[in-house]
N, C-alpha and C positions, 0 to 999 in steps of 0.2 A: 179297679185293676191291680193286679198281683205286685206285691214289693218287688221293686227292681234291685237286683245286688249291684254293687259296684263293678263297672266293666274296666278291663284294661285298656289301655291307649290303643287307639285305633292303628290297625296294622295295614300298611298301604302296600297292596301287592305291585310287584315288580311288572311293567307292562311288557318287559321283554323275557321275563321269567328265567333270568341268567343262572339262576340256583334254585330251580323249583323244588327239588328234593328238602333243601334246608328250610324253604318258605314252607312246604307242608308239614315238616316237623314242628315249627314253630307254631301254625294253626292247631295242630292238634294239642299242643303243649297249654293251649288257651282254654281249653274244654271242648264240649260237644260242640258248640256253635259259637261264634265271635265276630264281632264287628269288625269290617274291613273296609278298605277304599280301592273301589274298583274303577279306575280312570275317572276320578272325582267323584264318584257315586258311592255312599256309604249303604252297605248292605250287610246281611248275616253270611258269613260263611259256615257251611255246616259240614263236618269232617267225621263225626261219629257215624260209622255205619248204621246201628241200630236206629238212631234218631231220624237219620236219611231215609231209611227205608220206610219209617213211619210217616214223614212228610210227605213222601213221593206218591204214598198210597191215600193220604188222607183227603178228605172232601173240604177239609179247612184250610187247604193250600191251593192256590190257582196259578195257571200260566197265564191267565187272561189280564195283562196289565191294564188294558182300557177299561175294563168293568172294575178291576178290584185292587188297583194301585193308585192312591191319591196323589202320588209324584210323577203319574205317567206324563201328563201334559207338559210339565215343567221339564222333564227329562228327554222326551223322544227327539225334541228338536236340536238338542244340544250333545247328547251324550255320543262318543264316537263308536259304541256297539249298539246304537239305535235298531239297527236291521234285527238284531237277535230277539227285540221285544216287540216291534212294530209290525212284524209279517202277520198275515192272517191265513193261518193254516192250522192243521192239527198240532204243530208245534207249539202254538200259543193258546189253543182253545182249552174250553174248560166245560165240563159238564155234558149236557145234550149236545152243543155244537161240536165237542170233541168226538163224540159218541158218531156225529152223522159224517163227520169227515173222515175219520178213521174206517167208517166203514164202505166207503167210496174207494179209498186208496188201496184197502187190504187185498182185493182181488187182483191188482197190478203186482203185487209182492206175493203171490201164494205159493205154496210149497211146490206145486206143478210147475210153475212159469220159472222158479228158482231152480229145481232139478234140471228142467229143459236147456238152462244156460250152461250146465256143466261142461258139455264139449266145447262150447264156446269160449268159456274162460280157458279150458286147458288149450285150446288152439291158440288163444291170444297169447299165453303165457309161453308156449311153445316157439312162436313167432319171435317174440321179445329175446328169448334165449338165443334163438340162431342169430340174431343181430348182435348178442355181446359176444358169441361164438367167433364171430367173424372179424372182431377186433384183435389188433396185434398182442401177442401174447404177453409181452412184458410192460404194458401200459396199465396204469390204474383206471378203473372207471366209476364214475359216480352211480351207485346203485340205485339211491333215491331218484335221481333224475331220468335214468335210462331204464329202470325197471320197475320201481315201485309206483312212480307217477302215471306212466302210460298205461298201465294194467287196468286201472278202475275207470280211467279216462275211456279206454276202448270199450270196457263192459258197460259203462253208462251210455256210450254213443249207441250201442246195439239195443240196448235195454229201451232207450227212450227215443230212440229214432234219429239222433242228433248227427247232421252229416260230419263227415272227418274234417272238413274244412272250417267247422266252426267250433270244434273241440278244443282247439287251442285258446280261442277267445274267452269260452266258459272257465278254462282252467285260470286265466287271468284275473278276471272278476271274482270268482269263487274264492281266491286267494286274498283278494282284498276283505272277504266278509270275515276271515279268521286273523286279520292283522290289527294288533292292539296297540300297534306304535302310531296308525294315522291318525291326524286330527280329524274333527267332526267334519270339517269340510271336505278333506280328501274321501272320508267314508261315504258322504252323499253323493260325491261324484261318481264314485265306484257303485252306488245303490243305483244310480240312474243309467250307467252302462249296462250293469246287470238286468234291470227290468227291459231295456231296449233289446236285450239277446233273447230274453225270453218271450217277449212280444212277436219278435221275427219269427221265433220257433213255433209258436202257437198259431201265426198265421199260415206259414208254410205247411202245417200240419191239417190245418182246416181246409187248405186248398188241395193238399194230396194226402189223404189218410192212409195210414199203414198199419201193421201189426206191430204196435210198440205201445209202451207206456203212455207216451204224451198223448196220443190218438185215443186212447182208453179213457184217460182223464177229461179229454175234451168232449168226448162222448157223454161221460156221467155229467158235465157241465151243461153241455147242449139239450140233452135229452130230458133231464130233470128240472132245468131251470133254477131260479134263485130261491124257490121253496125248500126242497130237499136236497137239491145237489149244490154244486159249487157256485158261488158269485164269479164274477170275473178277477177279482183281487185274489180271492181264496185259490182260484185255479192257478194263477200266476205264481202265489206262494208256495203251493203245492209243489209245482214243478222245482221250484227254487229249492224246497226242502229235501227233495228226492236228490238233485244235484249235489247240492253241497254235503249233505248227509252221507252219500254214497261216494264221495270221491276224496277229500283231504283225510278224511277219518281212515280209510283204508290204506291210504299211503302211509300214514303214520304207525299202523300196526305192523305192515311189512317192513318197515324201517328199522322199528324197535325189535320186532322178534329177530331180525337178521342180526342185529347189533348184538343182541345178547347173547346168541348162538356163538357169534364169532368172537365175543369176548371171553367167553367160558368154554372151551373146548370139550370140558366134561359134559356139558349139556348135550352136546352132539353125541358124544359117547353114548348117553342114555339112549337116544334116538336110535342109532345104528344097532344097539346091542337089544333093542326090542323093549327095553324098559319104560319107553314113552311112545306116543303117537305124535303127528303132527297137529292132531286136535289139541293134544296137551300143550303144545307149544303155544298154539293160539290162544286158549284160555289163560295160560300162565302169562302170556304178554299182556293181554287184556287187562289181569289184574295188576300186574307189575308195573307196566307203562302204558295206561289206556291212552286212546286218541284224543281223547280231550280231558283236559286237566280239571277245568272248571266249566259249567253250562249256566249262563244266565237264561231267565230269571224266573223264580216263582215269587209269590206274593201271600201273607199270611191273611186269611178272612177273618180270624179271631186270635185273642192273645195266646201265644202257645208256651207253655211251662217247659223249662228245659231241665234236664237230669241234673241234679246237684244245686238246684236253685237258678232263678233268674226266669226272663220270659222274652220271647221275640214278641214285640207288641203289634197288634192288629194294625194291618196296612204296610209292615214293612216288608222290604224286598229281602229273598233269600236266594244264596248262590249254592248250588250243588257242587261241592268240590270233591269229586269223584276220586280224581287220583290219591289226595290224602287219605280217603275214606277206605279206599282199596288196600292200601298198606297199614292200616290201622292195628295195632299190637292185640287190641282187643278182639279182633277178627281173626288175624292170621297167626298170632303170637310173636314171639321173640325173632322169628326169621321171617317177618313181613316183607323186610326190605331186600331180602335175596330172591333172586330169580331162580326157580327150581322147578323144571318140567314134571318132577316125580312127586312134587308136592301133593298130598292126599286130596285136599280140598282147595279148588282154584276159585271159589266163588268170588263175583265182582258185582261192580255196579257200573261197568263201562257203557252198556247199552241201556241204561237207566233200571227203571223199577215202576211196577205197577201199569196203570192204564197209557203211560207214555213212553212203553217199553217199544224199542227202535223195531219198526217193521222189517228194517232191511238187515237184521242181525244174521238171519242164514245166509244171505248173498255175500256180506263181508266175510264171514267165517269161512265159505266156499272158496273165494278169491284168495284170501290170506295162506289157507292151508295148501291150496295147489301153487301158488307161487313160490313157498317155501319148498316144498316137497320137490317140484322139479328143478329148482334152482341148483339145491344142493346134491341133487342126482347128477345134474349136468356139470356141476363143477364141484367135486367133492373136496379138492384143495383150496377153495375159495378162502380168503382171508383179509382182515382188515389192511389198508394201506398206510394207516397212520396210527399211532396209539390210540386208545379208546378215550384218553383224557383229551386229547385233542379234538373229537368231535364236538362241534358248536350246536347247541340248542336251537330251534327256531325261536326268533325274538316275538313269542305271543305268549298270553297268560291263558289262553284256550287252547289251541293245537299242541301236539306234543310229539316231536320229531327232532330230526337233524337238519341243519343247512344242508349240509351234503353227506354222503355216506361212500367215501373212496374206498375200493377194493381192489385186490388183485384177484383174478378169476382162476388163476394156475398158479402153480408153483413157479417161483421164477427162477431162471436159469442165470448162472454167473458165467462173465467172460463174453 
């Protein structure tokens, strides 16, 4: 085994991420990878973008904890984030299993299907803006709760065929998946409720098939069986992946993009002068404030040498620290911490990299760009209702948004 260099003391990640920017700076200062404590579990946080890209594309790094992580059995029953490593879907698959599962999911998120959703997304956004427009002029409104949240929920409902009456129930349990302040017992209770909702959805779609993603995935399971198709567990966990990946993440990007533009009017000026596009806003937001700060977990199948010395030993767990990597000065220079829609290169890792790159990225980009474009067109005088420093981050080390985003939609009148 290669010689191990002395490691700095273990950095304990704050479960509530009360100052994640300072924490990410501390992670980068410790080198390309460093050992951290994540809710009692010791893993390697990787923040160097070059190293992270290498690991995300390496066949010597797996997402299948059952097969490739010696600590899996002792961890899965007690760790509050167990669902992130225990699901059986393409999210945690490796090699041939990953290719099999991704092949079945890809048609449900094809370019044709996403483009067909464009009028639906615009219609949903317009209806939400109509609701906001009907509110009293001098009252503030929580843009996260009344705009960023309902958009992806409604889109997912249409895409997956989830009845409107069940959407709020899914929102509640998916929120629990991202909660890093919950105990193991609370997380387990939330998982039970989540799977009950998924089982009910599957049963309803088997009884009454429709032209939606849920029916399409059920058909892939039932027609191909357990050989080349889904197992029952893989079907449930694939639906869970579609819902969780397409909901909270999109909320956070809308939230962070709106916050960045309202905090720095000069960025809006670039848009209005034609020096930047809404697509530029989306990409710079994904780089500057990605929807997910960290993503659990991957596992080293062999000893992995680190730049500058040291090794991630075979069998150790790896945390992809996307937010810290996106702002790495080796990637984006001395201005990496600044939000700039005119930045020539807005490369980021917010949708992952390599074989696990997010299939839903085109839909997320469509939703966020449409939401922002129509929001700022309808309410050109929109402004924050509180100083930016008073916005409180979500209490989670995974998701990256604000607890609330209060705004005034119109210029306020006096008297």
